[in-house]
N, CA, C, O and the ligand as a Tripos MOL2 file, in Angstrom:
@<TRIPOS>MOLECULE
protein
  285   283    72     0     0
PROTEIN
NO_CHARGES

@<TRIPOS>ATOM
      1 N          16.6450  -49.0240 -125.4090 N.3       1 MET1
      2 CA         15.2310  -48.4790 -125.3820 C.3       1 MET1
      3 C          15.0190  -47.3830 -126.3430 C.2       1 MET1
      4 O          15.8430  -46.4740 -126.4400 O.2       1 MET1
      5 N          13.9460  -47.4300 -127.0610 N.am      2 SER2
      6 CA         13.6680  -46.3340 -128.0570 C.3       2 SER2
      7 C          12.2000  -45.9580 -127.9410 C.2       2 SER2
      8 O          11.4140  -46.0160 -128.8870 O.2       2 SER2
      9 N          11.8840  -45.5600 -126.6830 N.am      3 MET3
     10 CA         10.5460  -45.0670 -126.4290 C.3       3 MET3
     11 C          10.3390  -43.7340 -127.0730 C.2       3 MET3
     12 O          11.2310  -42.8860 -127.0310 O.2       3 MET3
     13 N           9.2020  -43.5180 -127.6640 N.am      4 ARG4
     14 CA          9.0110  -42.2580 -128.3790 C.3       4 ARG4
     15 C           7.7110  -41.6210 -127.7870 C.2       4 ARG4
     16 O           6.6740  -42.2780 -127.6910 O.2       4 ARG4
     17 N           7.8040  -40.3500 -127.4030 N.am      5 PRO5
     18 CA          6.6490  -39.7220 -126.9360 C.3       5 PRO5
     19 C           5.5610  -39.4210 -127.9620 C.2       5 PRO5
     20 O           5.8690  -38.8740 -129.0210 O.2       5 PRO5
     21 N           4.3880  -39.7350 -127.7070 N.am      6 VAL6
     22 CA          3.2940  -39.4940 -128.6480 C.3       6 VAL6
     23 C           2.0730  -38.9250 -127.7860 C.2       6 VAL6
     24 O           1.7670  -39.4410 -126.7110 O.2       6 VAL6
     25 N           1.4590  -37.9290 -128.2770 N.am      7 SER7
     26 CA          0.2910  -37.4950 -127.5470 C.3       7 SER7
     27 C          -0.9380  -37.4850 -128.3790 C.2       7 SER7
     28 O          -0.8860  -37.3270 -129.5980 O.2       7 SER7
     29 N          -2.0580  -37.6560 -127.7140 N.am      8 CYS8
     30 CA         -3.3600  -37.7370 -128.3780 C.3       8 CYS8
     31 C          -3.7190  -36.3960 -128.9420 C.2       8 CYS8
     32 O          -3.6410  -35.3880 -128.2390 O.2       8 CYS8
     33 N          -4.1050  -36.3540 -130.1780 N.am      9 GLU9
     34 CA         -4.4560  -35.0830 -130.7860 C.3       9 GLU9
     35 C          -5.7490  -34.5260 -130.2120 C.2       9 GLU9
     36 O          -5.9730  -33.3160 -130.2050 O.2       9 GLU9
     37 N          -6.5890  -35.4220 -129.7360 N.am     10 ALA10
     38 CA         -7.8890  -35.0160 -129.2360 C.3      10 ALA10
     39 C          -7.8380  -34.5060 -127.7930 C.2      10 ALA10
     40 O          -8.3740  -33.4500 -127.4580 O.2      10 ALA10
     41 N          -7.1890  -35.2820 -126.9780 N.am     11 CYS11
     42 CA         -7.2660  -34.9440 -125.5470 C.3      11 CYS11
     43 C          -5.9090  -34.6000 -124.9430 C.2      11 CYS11
     44 O          -5.8720  -34.1490 -123.7980 O.2      11 CYS11
     45 N          -4.8530  -34.7750 -125.6050 N.am     12 GLY12
     46 CA         -3.5510  -34.3870 -125.2080 C.3      12 GLY12
     47 C          -2.8960  -35.3910 -124.2360 C.2      12 GLY12
     48 O          -1.8130  -35.0990 -123.7280 O.2      12 GLY12
     49 N          -3.5040  -36.5610 -123.9550 N.am     13 THR13
     50 CA         -2.9410  -37.5290 -123.0840 C.3      13 THR13
     51 C          -1.5780  -38.0170 -123.7480 C.2      13 THR13
     52 O          -1.5130  -38.3790 -124.9230 O.2      13 THR13
     53 N          -0.5360  -37.9890 -122.9070 N.am     14 GLY14
     54 CA          0.7580  -38.3740 -123.4530 C.3      14 GLY14
     55 C           1.1020  -39.8230 -123.0530 C.2      14 GLY14
     56 O           0.7390  -40.3160 -121.9850 O.2      14 GLY14
     57 N           1.8340  -40.4750 -123.9940 N.am     15 VAL15
     58 CA          2.2930  -41.8170 -123.7840 C.3      15 VAL15
     59 C           3.7410  -41.9260 -124.3600 C.2      15 VAL15
     60 O           4.1810  -41.1100 -125.1700 O.2      15 VAL15
     61 N           4.4310  -42.9590 -123.9000 N.am     16 LEU16
     62 CA          5.6720  -43.3380 -124.5120 C.3      16 LEU16
     63 C           5.3980  -44.5730 -125.2720 C.2      16 LEU16
     64 O           4.7680  -45.4810 -124.7290 O.2      16 LEU16
     65 N           5.8390  -44.6830 -126.5440 N.am     17 VAL17
     66 CA          5.5130  -45.8300 -127.3410 C.3      17 VAL17
     67 C           6.7830  -46.4700 -127.7840 C.2      17 VAL17
     68 O           7.7370  -45.7930 -128.1680 O.2      17 VAL17
     69 N           6.8030  -47.8530 -127.7310 N.am     18 GLU18
     70 CA          7.9100  -48.5320 -128.2250 C.3      18 GLU18
     71 C           7.4790  -49.6920 -129.1050 C.2      18 GLU18
     72 O           6.6880  -50.5450 -128.7020 O.2      18 GLU18
     73 N           8.0250  -49.7020 -130.3320 N.am     19 LYS19
     74 CA          7.5920  -50.7050 -131.3080 C.3      19 LYS19
     75 C           8.5650  -51.8630 -131.1520 C.2      19 LYS19
     76 O           9.7200  -51.7930 -131.5740 O.2      19 LYS19
     77 N           8.0430  -52.9830 -130.5030 N.am     20 ARG20
     78 CA          8.9510  -54.0980 -130.2480 C.3      20 ARG20
     79 C           9.0290  -55.0470 -131.4560 C.2      20 ARG20
     80 O          10.0450  -55.7070 -131.6730 O.2      20 ARG20
     81 N           7.9400  -55.1030 -132.2350 N.am     21 SER21
     82 CA          7.8810  -55.8660 -133.4530 C.3      21 SER21
     83 C           6.7920  -55.2120 -134.2530 C.2      21 SER21
     84 O           6.0980  -54.3390 -133.7320 O.2      21 SER21
     85 N           6.6070  -55.6020 -135.5290 N.am     22 LEU22
     86 CA          5.5830  -54.9960 -136.3530 C.3      22 LEU22
     87 C           4.2510  -55.0410 -135.7360 C.2      22 LEU22
     88 O           3.5740  -54.0140 -135.6860 O.2      22 LEU22
     89 N           3.7790  -56.2810 -135.2110 N.am     23 PRO23
     90 CA          2.4780  -56.3260 -134.6030 C.3      23 PRO23
     91 C           2.3500  -55.9050 -133.1660 C.2      23 PRO23
     92 O           1.2470  -55.7500 -132.6420 O.2      23 PRO23
     93 N           3.5080  -55.7180 -132.5210 N.am     24 HIS24
     94 CA          3.4960  -55.4150 -131.0640 C.3      24 HIS24
     95 C           3.9720  -54.0860 -130.7820 C.2      24 HIS24
     96 O           5.1480  -53.7890 -130.9910 O.2      24 HIS24
     97 N           3.1040  -53.2400 -130.3060 N.am     25 THR25
     98 CA          3.4040  -51.8620 -129.8900 C.3      25 THR25
     99 C           3.1700  -51.7750 -128.3450 C.2      25 THR25
    100 O           2.0680  -52.0110 -127.8500 O.2      25 THR25
    101 N           4.2070  -51.4430 -127.6550 N.am     26 SER26
    102 CA          3.9480  -51.2470 -126.1890 C.3      26 SER26
    103 C           3.7720  -49.7550 -125.8640 C.2      26 SER26
    104 O           4.4810  -48.8920 -126.3810 O.2      26 SER26
    105 N           2.8260  -49.5010 -125.0110 N.am     27 VAL27
    106 CA          2.4600  -48.0940 -124.6510 C.3      27 VAL27
    107 C           2.5890  -47.9280 -123.1860 C.2      27 VAL27
    108 O           2.0790  -48.7390 -122.4140 O.2      27 VAL27
    109 N           3.2660  -46.8840 -122.7810 N.am     28 GLN28
    110 CA          3.3940  -46.5500 -121.4020 C.3      28 GLN28
    111 C           2.8600  -45.1690 -121.0820 C.2      28 GLN28
    112 O           3.3160  -44.1680 -121.6340 O.2      28 GLN28
    113 N           1.8810  -45.1250 -120.1760 N.am     29 TRP29
    114 CA          1.2420  -43.8890 -119.9100 C.3      29 TRP29
    115 C           2.2450  -42.9360 -119.1960 C.2      29 TRP29
    116 O           3.0470  -43.3790 -118.3750 O.2      29 TRP29
    117 N           2.1860  -41.6980 -119.5060 N.am     30 THR30
    118 CA          3.0750  -40.7440 -118.7870 C.3      30 THR30
    119 C           2.2950  -39.8330 -117.9290 C.2      30 THR30
    120 O           2.9010  -38.9780 -117.2830 O.2      30 THR30
    121 N           1.0220  -39.9300 -117.8590 N.am     31 GLY31
    122 CA          0.1630  -39.0770 -117.0600 C.3      31 GLY31
    123 C          -1.1850  -39.7250 -116.8490 C.2      31 GLY31
    124 O          -1.4390  -40.8560 -117.2630 O.2      31 GLY31
    125 N          -2.0590  -38.9450 -116.1730 N.am     32 PRO32
    126 CA         -3.3770  -39.4990 -115.9930 C.3      32 PRO32
    127 C          -4.1450  -39.6580 -117.2960 C.2      32 PRO32
    128 O          -3.9870  -38.8600 -118.2200 O.2      32 PRO32
    129 N          -4.9980  -40.7160 -117.3670 N.am     33 THR33
    130 CA         -5.6820  -41.0210 -118.5880 C.3      33 THR33
    131 C          -7.1830  -40.4950 -118.5180 C.2      33 THR33
    132 O          -7.9870  -40.6750 -119.4320 O.2      33 THR33
    133 N          -7.4590  -39.8580 -117.3880 N.am     34 ASP34
    134 CA         -8.9570  -39.5670 -117.2440 C.3      34 ASP34
    135 C          -9.3260  -38.2340 -118.0330 C.2      34 ASP34
    136 O         -10.4850  -37.8190 -118.0360 O.2      34 ASP34
    137 N          -8.3140  -37.5900 -118.6920 N.am     35 ARG35
    138 CA         -8.6640  -36.4660 -119.5440 C.3      35 ARG35
    139 C          -9.3090  -36.9320 -120.7620 C.2      35 ARG35
    140 O         -10.1120  -36.1780 -121.3120 O.2      35 ARG35
    141 N          -9.0500  -38.1300 -121.2740 N.am     36 CYS36
    142 CA         -9.5830  -38.6460 -122.4710 C.3      36 CYS36
    143 C         -10.9250  -39.3300 -122.2070 C.2      36 CYS36
    144 O         -10.9710  -40.2290 -121.3670 O.2      36 CYS36
    145 N         -11.9730  -38.9700 -122.8480 N.am     37 PRO37
    146 CA        -13.2590  -39.5290 -122.6100 C.3      37 PRO37
    147 C         -13.3180  -40.9680 -122.9640 C.2      37 PRO37
    148 O         -14.0390  -41.7290 -122.3200 O.2      37 PRO37
    149 N         -12.5500  -41.4000 -124.0150 N.am     38 GLU38
    150 CA        -12.5710  -42.7750 -124.3900 C.3      38 GLU38
    151 C         -11.7710  -43.6590 -123.3190 C.2      38 GLU38
    152 O         -12.1890  -44.7580 -122.9550 O.2      38 GLU38
    153 N         -10.6530  -43.1190 -122.8730 N.am     39 LEU39
    154 CA         -9.8850  -43.9240 -121.8920 C.3      39 LEU39
    155 C         -10.5830  -43.9770 -120.5340 C.2      39 LEU39
    156 O         -10.5310  -44.9960 -119.8460 O.2      39 LEU39
    157 N         -11.2460  -42.8620 -120.1440 N.am     40 ALA40
    158 CA        -11.8830  -42.8290 -118.8600 C.3      40 ALA40
    159 C         -12.9740  -43.9660 -118.8800 C.2      40 ALA40
    160 O         -13.2440  -44.5740 -117.8440 O.2      40 ALA40
    161 N         -13.5710  -44.2320 -120.0290 N.am     41 GLY41
    162 CA        -14.5810  -45.2670 -120.1380 C.3      41 GLY41
    163 C         -14.0110  -46.6470 -120.2420 C.2      41 GLY41
    164 O         -14.5280  -47.5730 -119.6160 O.2      41 GLY41
    165 N         -12.9180  -46.8270 -121.0440 N.am     42 GLY42
    166 CA        -12.3990  -48.1480 -121.3360 C.3      42 GLY42
    167 C         -11.2510  -48.5580 -120.4380 C.2      42 GLY42
    168 O         -10.8350  -49.7170 -120.4400 O.2      42 GLY42
    169 N         -10.7320  -47.5990 -119.6620 N.am     43 GLY43
    170 CA         -9.5820  -47.9300 -118.8010 C.3      43 GLY43
    171 C          -8.3700  -48.1010 -119.6270 C.2      43 GLY43
    172 O          -8.4060  -48.0440 -120.8560 O.2      43 GLY43
    173 N          -7.2490  -48.3190 -118.9110 N.am     44 ALA44
    174 CA         -5.9210  -48.3460 -119.5770 C.3      44 ALA44
    175 C          -5.6500  -49.7560 -120.2540 C.2      44 ALA44
    176 O          -4.5450  -50.0410 -120.7150 O.2      44 ALA44
    177 N          -6.7110  -50.5960 -120.2800 N.am     45 ARG45
    178 CA         -6.4870  -51.9030 -120.8920 C.3      45 ARG45
    179 C          -6.3150  -51.7520 -122.3910 C.2      45 ARG45
    180 O          -5.5990  -52.4940 -123.0620 O.2      45 ARG45
    181 N          -7.0650  -50.6750 -122.8980 N.am     46 ILE46
    182 CA         -6.9300  -50.4500 -124.3270 C.3      46 ILE46
    183 C          -5.7300  -49.5970 -124.6200 C.2      46 ILE46
    184 O          -5.4120  -48.7200 -123.8180 O.2      46 ILE46
    185 N          -5.0570  -49.7960 -125.7010 N.am     47 ALA47
    186 CA         -3.8040  -49.0380 -125.9940 C.3      47 ALA47
    187 C          -4.1340  -47.6880 -126.5660 C.2      47 ALA47
    188 O          -3.7480  -47.3960 -127.6980 O.2      47 ALA47
    189 N          -4.8170  -46.8710 -125.8470 N.am     48 GLY48
    190 CA         -5.0830  -45.5100 -126.2620 C.3      48 GLY48
    191 C          -6.4240  -45.4260 -126.9900 C.2      48 GLY48
    192 O          -7.0170  -46.4090 -127.4330 O.2      48 GLY48
    193 N          -6.8500  -44.1540 -127.0760 N.am     49 CYS49
    194 CA         -8.1160  -43.9940 -127.7950 C.3      49 CYS49
    195 C          -7.8800  -43.9660 -129.2930 C.2      49 CYS49
    196 O          -6.7420  -44.0500 -129.7530 O.2      49 CYS49
    197 N          -8.9350  -43.8510 -130.0340 N.am     50 VAL50
    198 CA         -8.8290  -43.9160 -131.5210 C.3      50 VAL50
    199 C          -7.8020  -42.8830 -132.0340 C.2      50 VAL50
    200 O          -6.9090  -43.2060 -132.8180 O.2      50 VAL50
    201 N          -7.9580  -41.6650 -131.5760 N.am     51 ARG51
    202 CA         -7.0020  -40.6030 -131.9970 C.3      51 ARG51
    203 C          -5.5650  -40.8900 -131.7300 C.2      51 ARG51
    204 O          -4.6750  -40.6300 -132.5400 O.2      51 ARG51
    205 N          -5.3630  -41.4590 -130.5140 N.am     52 LEU52
    206 CA         -3.9810  -41.7200 -130.0810 C.3      52 LEU52
    207 C          -3.4220  -42.8570 -130.9380 C.2      52 LEU52
    208 O          -2.2600  -42.8400 -131.3430 O.2      52 LEU52
    209 N          -4.2790  -43.8390 -131.2020 N.am     53 ARG53
    210 CA         -3.7220  -44.9340 -132.0420 C.3      53 ARG53
    211 C          -3.4300  -44.4630 -133.4700 C.2      53 ARG53
    212 O          -2.4890  -44.9400 -134.1050 O.2      53 ARG53
    213 N          -4.2120  -43.5600 -133.9520 N.am     54 ALA54
    214 CA         -4.0240  -42.9450 -135.2330 C.3      54 ALA54
    215 C          -2.6660  -42.2360 -135.2660 C.2      54 ALA54
    216 O          -1.9030  -42.3350 -136.2270 O.2      54 ALA54
    217 N          -2.3980  -41.5020 -134.1460 N.am     55 SER55
    218 CA         -1.1680  -40.7220 -134.1260 C.3      55 SER55
    219 C           0.0340  -41.6930 -134.0970 C.2      55 SER55
    220 O           1.0610  -41.4410 -134.7260 O.2      55 SER55
    221 N          -0.1200  -42.8140 -133.3460 N.am     56 ILE56
    222 CA          0.9500  -43.7800 -133.2730 C.3      56 ILE56
    223 C           1.1910  -44.4010 -134.6920 C.2      56 ILE56
    224 O           2.3310  -44.5220 -135.1410 O.2      56 ILE56
    225 N           0.1250  -44.7700 -135.3450 N.am     57 GLU57
    226 CA          0.2470  -45.3590 -136.6670 C.3      57 GLU57
    227 C           0.8800  -44.3670 -137.6730 C.2      57 GLU57
    228 O           1.6320  -44.7730 -138.5580 O.2      57 GLU57
    229 N           0.5850  -43.1460 -137.5320 N.am     58 ARG58
    230 CA          1.1600  -42.1680 -138.4400 C.3      58 ARG58
    231 C           2.6510  -41.9710 -138.1520 C.2      58 ARG58
    232 O           3.4070  -41.7390 -139.0960 O.2      58 ARG58
    233 N           3.1110  -42.0510 -136.9110 N.am     59 GLU59
    234 CA          4.5450  -42.0420 -136.5650 C.3      59 GLU59
    235 C           5.2380  -43.2660 -137.2240 C.2      59 GLU59
    236 O           6.3450  -43.1820 -137.7560 O.2      59 GLU59
    237 N           4.5610  -44.3290 -137.1570 N.am     60 VAL60
    238 CA          5.1560  -45.5850 -137.8290 C.3      60 VAL60
    239 C           5.3080  -45.3720 -139.2880 C.2      60 VAL60
    240 O           6.3830  -45.5690 -139.8540 O.2      60 VAL60
    241 N           4.2400  -44.9700 -139.9000 N.am     61 ARG61
    242 CA          4.1420  -44.8030 -141.3590 C.3      61 ARG61
    243 C           5.2010  -43.7820 -141.7990 C.2      61 ARG61
    244 O           5.8200  -44.0000 -142.8400 O.2      61 ARG61
    245 N           5.4370  -42.7360 -141.1070 N.am     62 GLU62
    246 CA          6.3080  -41.7450 -141.5360 C.3      62 GLU62
    247 C           7.8610  -41.9640 -141.0270 C.2      62 GLU62
    248 O           8.7610  -41.1330 -141.1510 O.2      62 GLU62
    249 N           7.9620  -43.1640 -140.4740 N.am     63 GLY63
    250 CA          9.3460  -43.5810 -140.1120 C.3      63 GLY63
    251 C           9.8900  -42.9740 -138.8900 C.2      63 GLY63
    252 O          11.0940  -43.0750 -138.6560 O.2      63 GLY63
    253 N           9.0960  -42.3500 -138.0890 N.am     64 ARG64
    254 CA          9.6750  -41.7790 -136.8380 C.3      64 ARG64
    255 C           9.6660  -42.7030 -135.6820 C.2      64 ARG64
    256 O          10.3330  -42.5090 -134.6660 O.2      64 ARG64
    257 N           8.8220  -43.7960 -135.8890 N.am     65 LEU65
    258 CA          8.7860  -44.8280 -134.7920 C.3      65 LEU65
    259 C           9.1940  -46.1010 -135.4600 C.2      65 LEU65
    260 O           8.4440  -46.6310 -136.2800 O.2      65 LEU65
    261 N          10.3860  -46.6250 -135.1330 N.am     66 THR66
    262 CA         10.8490  -47.7740 -135.8480 C.3      66 THR66
    263 C          10.8620  -48.9760 -134.8380 C.2      66 THR66
    264 O          10.8880  -48.7900 -133.6210 O.2      66 THR66
    265 N          10.8450  -50.1360 -135.3770 N.am     67 VAL67
    266 CA         10.9260  -51.3700 -134.6360 C.3      67 VAL67
    267 C          12.2850  -51.4940 -133.8940 C.2      67 VAL67
    268 O          13.3460  -51.3280 -134.4950 O.2      67 VAL67
    269 N          12.2260  -51.7820 -132.6030 N.am     68 ALA68
    270 CA         13.4480  -51.8280 -131.8520 C.3      68 ALA68
    271 C          14.1660  -53.1220 -132.1500 C.2      68 ALA68
    272 O          13.5790  -54.2030 -132.1990 O.2      68 ALA68
    273 N          15.4840  -52.9630 -132.3510 N.am     69 HIS69
    274 CA         16.3160  -54.1380 -132.6580 C.3      69 HIS69
    275 C          17.3020  -54.3260 -131.4900 C.2      69 HIS69
    276 O          17.6810  -53.4090 -130.7620 O.2      69 HIS69
    277 N          17.6740  -55.6090 -131.3910 N.am     70 ASP70
    278 CA         18.6140  -55.9620 -130.2100 C.3      70 ASP70
    279 C          20.0910  -55.8490 -130.6150 C.2      70 ASP70
    280 O          20.9590  -56.1240 -129.7860 O.2      70 ASP70
    281 N          20.4060  -55.4570 -131.8470 N.am     71 ASP71
    282 CA         21.7690  -55.5160 -132.2850 C.3      71 ASP71
    283 C          22.5900  -54.3060 -131.8490 C.2      71 ASP71
    284 O          23.7800  -54.2250 -132.1560 O.2      71 ASP71
    285 ZN         -7.6860  -39.2490 -126.4630 Zn       72 ZN72
@<TRIPOS>BOND
     1     1     2 1
     2     2     3 1
     3     3     4 2
     4     3     5 am
     5     5     6 1
     6     6     7 1
     7     7     8 2
     8     7     9 am
     9     9    10 1
    10    10    11 1
    11    11    12 2
    12    11    13 am
    13    13    14 1
    14    14    15 1
    15    15    16 2
    16    15    17 am
    17    17    18 1
    18    18    19 1
    19    19    20 2
    20    19    21 am
    21    21    22 1
    22    22    23 1
    23    23    24 2
    24    23    25 am
    25    25    26 1
    26    26    27 1
    27    27    28 2
    28    27    29 am
    29    29    30 1
    30    30    31 1
    31    31    32 2
    32    31    33 am
    33    33    34 1
    34    34    35 1
    35    35    36 2
    36    35    37 am
    37    37    38 1
    38    38    39 1
    39    39    40 2
    40    39    41 am
    41    41    42 1
    42    42    43 1
    43    43    44 2
    44    43    45 am
    45    45    46 1
    46    46    47 1
    47    47    48 2
    48    47    49 am
    49    49    50 1
    50    50    51 1
    51    51    52 2
    52    51    53 am
    53    53    54 1
    54    54    55 1
    55    55    56 2
    56    55    57 am
    57    57    58 1
    58    58    59 1
    59    59    60 2
    60    59    61 am
    61    61    62 1
    62    62    63 1
    63    63    64 2
    64    63    65 am
    65    65    66 1
    66    66    67 1
    67    67    68 2
    68    67    69 am
    69    69    70 1
    70    70    71 1
    71    71    72 2
    72    71    73 am
    73    73    74 1
    74    74    75 1
    75    75    76 2
    76    75    77 am
    77    77    78 1
    78    78    79 1
    79    79    80 2
    80    79    81 am
    81    81    82 1
    82    82    83 1
    83    83    84 2
    84    83    85 am
    85    85    86 1
    86    86    87 1
    87    87    88 2
    88    87    89 am
    89    89    90 1
    90    90    91 1
    91    91    92 2
    92    91    93 am
    93    93    94 1
    94    94    95 1
    95    95    96 2
    96    95    97 am
    97    97    98 1
    98    98    99 1
    99    99   100 2
   100    99   101 am
   101   101   102 1
   102   102   103 1
   103   103   104 2
   104   103   105 am
   105   105   106 1
   106   106   107 1
   107   107   108 2
   108   107   109 am
   109   109   110 1
   110   110   111 1
   111   111   112 2
   112   111   113 am
   113   113   114 1
   114   114   115 1
   115   115   116 2
   116   115   117 am
   117   117   118 1
   118   118   119 1
   119   119   120 2
   120   119   121 am
   121   121   122 1
   122   122   123 1
   123   123   124 2
   124   123   125 am
   125   125   126 1
   126   126   127 1
   127   127   128 2
   128   127   129 am
   129   129   130 1
   130   130   131 1
   131   131   132 2
   132   131   133 am
   133   133   134 1
   134   134   135 1
   135   135   136 2
   136   135   137 am
   137   137   138 1
   138   138   139 1
   139   139   140 2
   140   139   141 am
   141   141   142 1
   142   142   143 1
   143   143   144 2
   144   143   145 am
   145   145   146 1
   146   146   147 1
   147   147   148 2
   148   147   149 am
   149   149   150 1
   150   150   151 1
   151   151   152 2
   152   151   153 am
   153   153   154 1
   154   154   155 1
   155   155   156 2
   156   155   157 am
   157   157   158 1
   158   158   159 1
   159   159   160 2
   160   159   161 am
   161   161   162 1
   162   162   163 1
   163   163   164 2
   164   163   165 am
   165   165   166 1
   166   166   167 1
   167   167   168 2
   168   167   169 am
   169   169   170 1
   170   170   171 1
   171   171   172 2
   172   171   173 am
   173   173   174 1
   174   174   175 1
   175   175   176 2
   176   175   177 am
   177   177   178 1
   178   178   179 1
   179   179   180 2
   180   179   181 am
   181   181   182 1
   182   182   183 1
   183   183   184 2
   184   183   185 am
   185   185   186 1
   186   186   187 1
   187   187   188 2
   188   187   189 am
   189   189   190 1
   190   190   191 1
   191   191   192 2
   192   191   193 am
   193   193   194 1
   194   194   195 1
   195   195   196 2
   196   195   197 am
   197   197   198 1
   198   198   199 1
   199   199   200 2
   200   199   201 am
   201   201   202 1
   202   202   203 1
   203   203   204 2
   204   203   205 am
   205   205   206 1
   206   206   207 1
   207   207   208 2
   208   207   209 am
   209   209   210 1
   210   210   211 1
   211   211   212 2
   212   211   213 am
   213   213   214 1
   214   214   215 1
   215   215   216 2
   216   215   217 am
   217   217   218 1
   218   218   219 1
   219   219   220 2
   220   219   221 am
   221   221   222 1
   222   222   223 1
   223   223   224 2
   224   223   225 am
   225   225   226 1
   226   226   227 1
   227   227   228 2
   228   227   229 am
   229   229   230 1
   230   230   231 1
   231   231   232 2
   232   231   233 am
   233   233   234 1
   234   234   235 1
   235   235   236 2
   236   235   237 am
   237   237   238 1
   238   238   239 1
   239   239   240 2
   240   239   241 am
   241   241   242 1
   242   242   243 1
   243   243   244 2
   244   243   245 am
   245   245   246 1
   246   246   247 1
   247   247   248 2
   248   247   249 am
   249   249   250 1
   250   250   251 1
   251   251   252 2
   252   251   253 am
   253   253   254 1
   254   254   255 1
   255   255   256 2
   256   255   257 am
   257   257   258 1
   258   258   259 1
   259   259   260 2
   260   259   261 am
   261   261   262 1
   262   262   263 1
   263   263   264 2
   264   263   265 am
   265   265   266 1
   266   266   267 1
   267   267   268 2
   268   267   269 am
   269   269   270 1
   270   270   271 1
   271   271   272 2
   272   271   273 am
   273   273   274 1
   274   274   275 1
   275   275   276 2
   276   275   277 am
   277   277   278 1
   278   278   279 1
   279   279   280 2
   280   279   281 am
   281   281   282 1
   282   282   283 1
   283   283   284 2
@<TRIPOS>SUBSTRUCTURE
     1 MET1         2 RESIDUE 1 A MET
     2 SER2         6 RESIDUE 1 A SER
     3 MET3        10 RESIDUE 1 A MET
     4 ARG4        14 RESIDUE 1 A ARG
     5 PRO5        18 RESIDUE 1 A PRO
     6 VAL6        22 RESIDUE 1 A VAL
     7 SER7        26 RESIDUE 1 A SER
     8 CYS8        30 RESIDUE 1 A CYS
     9 GLU9        34 RESIDUE 1 A GLU
    10 ALA10       38 RESIDUE 1 A ALA
    11 CYS11       42 RESIDUE 1 A CYS
    12 GLY12       46 RESIDUE 1 A GLY
    13 THR13       50 RESIDUE 1 A THR
    14 GLY14       54 RESIDUE 1 A GLY
    15 VAL15       58 RESIDUE 1 A VAL
    16 LEU16       62 RESIDUE 1 A LEU
    17 VAL17       66 RESIDUE 1 A VAL
    18 GLU18       70 RESIDUE 1 A GLU
    19 LYS19       74 RESIDUE 1 A LYS
    20 ARG20       78 RESIDUE 1 A ARG
    21 SER21       82 RESIDUE 1 A SER
    22 LEU22       86 RESIDUE 1 A LEU
    23 PRO23       90 RESIDUE 1 A PRO
    24 HIS24       94 RESIDUE 1 A HIS
    25 THR25       98 RESIDUE 1 A THR
    26 SER26      102 RESIDUE 1 A SER
    27 VAL27      106 RESIDUE 1 A VAL
    28 GLN28      110 RESIDUE 1 A GLN
    29 TRP29      114 RESIDUE 1 A TRP
    30 THR30      118 RESIDUE 1 A THR
    31 GLY31      122 RESIDUE 1 A GLY
    32 PRO32      126 RESIDUE 1 A PRO
    33 THR33      130 RESIDUE 1 A THR
    34 ASP34      134 RESIDUE 1 A ASP
    35 ARG35      138 RESIDUE 1 A ARG
    36 CYS36      142 RESIDUE 1 A CYS
    37 PRO37      146 RESIDUE 1 A PRO
    38 GLU38      150 RESIDUE 1 A GLU
    39 LEU39      154 RESIDUE 1 A LEU
    40 ALA40      158 RESIDUE 1 A ALA
    41 GLY41      162 RESIDUE 1 A GLY
    42 GLY42      166 RESIDUE 1 A GLY
    43 GLY43      170 RESIDUE 1 A GLY
    44 ALA44      174 RESIDUE 1 A ALA
    45 ARG45      178 RESIDUE 1 A ARG
    46 ILE46      182 RESIDUE 1 A ILE
    47 ALA47      186 RESIDUE 1 A ALA
    48 GLY48      190 RESIDUE 1 A GLY
    49 CYS49      194 RESIDUE 1 A CYS
    50 VAL50      198 RESIDUE 1 A VAL
    51 ARG51      202 RESIDUE 1 A ARG
    52 LEU52      206 RESIDUE 1 A LEU
    53 ARG53      210 RESIDUE 1 A ARG
    54 ALA54      214 RESIDUE 1 A ALA
    55 SER55      218 RESIDUE 1 A SER
    56 ILE56      222 RESIDUE 1 A ILE
    57 GLU57      226 RESIDUE 1 A GLU
    58 ARG58      230 RESIDUE 1 A ARG
    59 GLU59      234 RESIDUE 1 A GLU
    60 VAL60      238 RESIDUE 1 A VAL
    61 ARG61      242 RESIDUE 1 A ARG
    62 GLU62      246 RESIDUE 1 A GLU
    63 GLY63      250 RESIDUE 1 A GLY
    64 ARG64      254 RESIDUE 1 A ARG
    65 LEU65      258 RESIDUE 1 A LEU
    66 THR66      262 RESIDUE 1 A THR
    67 VAL67      266 RESIDUE 1 A VAL
    68 ALA68      270 RESIDUE 1 A ALA
    69 HIS69      274 RESIDUE 1 A HIS
    70 ASP70      278 RESIDUE 1 A ASP
    71 ASP71      282 RESIDUE 1 A ASP
    72 ZN72       285 GROUP 0 **** ****
């Protein structure tokens, strides 16, 4: 497992993120999501609010979040 903690820059909601493949990112909430106005409206079906997704994408771009391999 290579879950990486990422938090939303806007609301501070924390998640653990694992990149299983390039198109598939799994997100696991580590706390309540009701602090984020976007999540409170959309529920946990969406993988984070816009700011959180941007943070996750930046982690990937900068090489801090890499695709998990089975080897
Ligand atoms: Zn947020």
